[in-house]
C-alpha positions in Angstrom: -140.5 24.8 -174.6 -139.4 24.4 -178.2 -140.4 27.8 -179.6 -139.7 26.7 -183.2 -142.5 24.2 -182.9 -144.7 26.3 -180.7 -144.5 29.6 -182.7 -146.4 28.4 -185.8 -149.1 26.8 -183.6 -149.6 30.0 -181.6 -149.8 32.1 -184.7 -152.4 29.8 -186.2 -154.5 29.9 -183.0 -154.4 33.7 -182.8 -155.1 34.1 -186.5 -158.1 31.8 -186.1 -159.4 33.9 -183.2 -159.3 36.9 -185.5 -161.2 34.8 -188.0 -159.0 35.6 -191.0 -157.4 33.4 -193.6 -153.7 32.9 -193.8 -153.9 34.4 -197.4 -155.8 37.5 -196.3 -153.4 38.1 -193.4 -150.4 37.7 -195.6 -151.7 40.2 -198.1 -152.7 42.6 -195.3 -149.1 42.5 -194.1 -147.9 43.4 -197.6 -146.4 40.0 -198.1 -146.9 37.2 -200.7 -150.2 35.4 -200.3 -148.4 32.3 -198.9 -146.3 34.1 -196.3 -148.4 33.2 -193.2 -149.0 29.7 -194.5 -145.2 29.2 -194.8 -144.7 30.3 -191.2 -147.5 28.1 -189.9 -146.1 25.1 -191.9 -142.6 25.6 -190.4 -141.0 26.5 -193.7 -139.9 30.0 -192.6 -139.8 32.3 -189.6 -140.6 35.9 -189.8 -137.9 38.6 -189.3 -138.1 40.6 -186.0 -139.8 43.4 -187.9 -142.2 40.9 -189.5 -143.0 39.5 -186.1 -143.8 43.0 -184.8 -146.1 43.6 -187.9 -147.8 40.3 -187.2 -148.5 41.3 -183.5 -149.8 44.7 -184.6 -152.1 43.0 -187.1 -153.4 40.6 -184.5 -153.9 43.6 -182.1 -151.6 42.2 -179.4 -148.1 42.9 -178.0 -145.1 40.7 -178.5 -145.3 39.9 -174.8 -148.9 38.8 -175.2 -148.0 36.6 -178.1 -145.5 34.7 -175.9 -147.8 34.6 -172.8 -148.6 30.8 -172.9 -151.0 31.1 -170.0 -153.4 33.4 -172.0 -155.2 31.7 -174.8 -156.9 34.8 -176.1 -154.7 37.8 -175.3 -156.7 40.4 -177.2 -159.9 39.3 -175.3 -158.1 39.2 -172.0 -156.9 42.8 -172.5 -160.4 43.9 -173.5 -161.9 42.3 -170.5 -159.3 43.8 -168.2 -160.0 47.3 -169.6 -163.7 46.9 -169.2 -163.2 45.5 -165.7 -161.3 48.7 -164.7 -164.3 50.8 -165.5 -166.7 49.0 -163.1 -167.7 50.1 -159.7 -166.2 48.1 -156.8 -169.6 46.3 -156.3 -169.8 45.5 -160.0 -166.3 44.2 -160.1 -167.0 42.0 -157.1 -170.0 40.5 -158.8 -168.1 39.8 -162.0 -165.3 38.3 -160.1 -167.7 35.9 -158.3 -169.2 34.9 -161.7 -165.7 34.2 -163.1 -164.9 32.1 -160.0 -168.1 30.2 -160.4 -167.4 29.5 -164.0 -163.9 28.3 -163.1 -165.2 25.9 -160.5 -167.7 24.4 -163.0 -165.0 23.9 -165.6 -162.9 21.9 -163.2 
């Protein structure tokens, strides 16, 4: 995978899921108003510290940022945390619903 091409796309996807503009995110990170736009348009890459701030702002871990199999890492974590609080019977019911949805999507 070419992470230099993938990184800006992933950032834009995750920012979109948070429903925030590139400008607002940039300013919230204490950067110039075009900071995120420059990253998403492949003009710059964030520093390591900048990347950690981006992940923190998005409410995800760096590992979740790079997990290409999970399209919405924040939602996946929230779902997993809620799932842990269910009784075994409730968990089995939810698991069956998820399986059914997966079969219909195929």
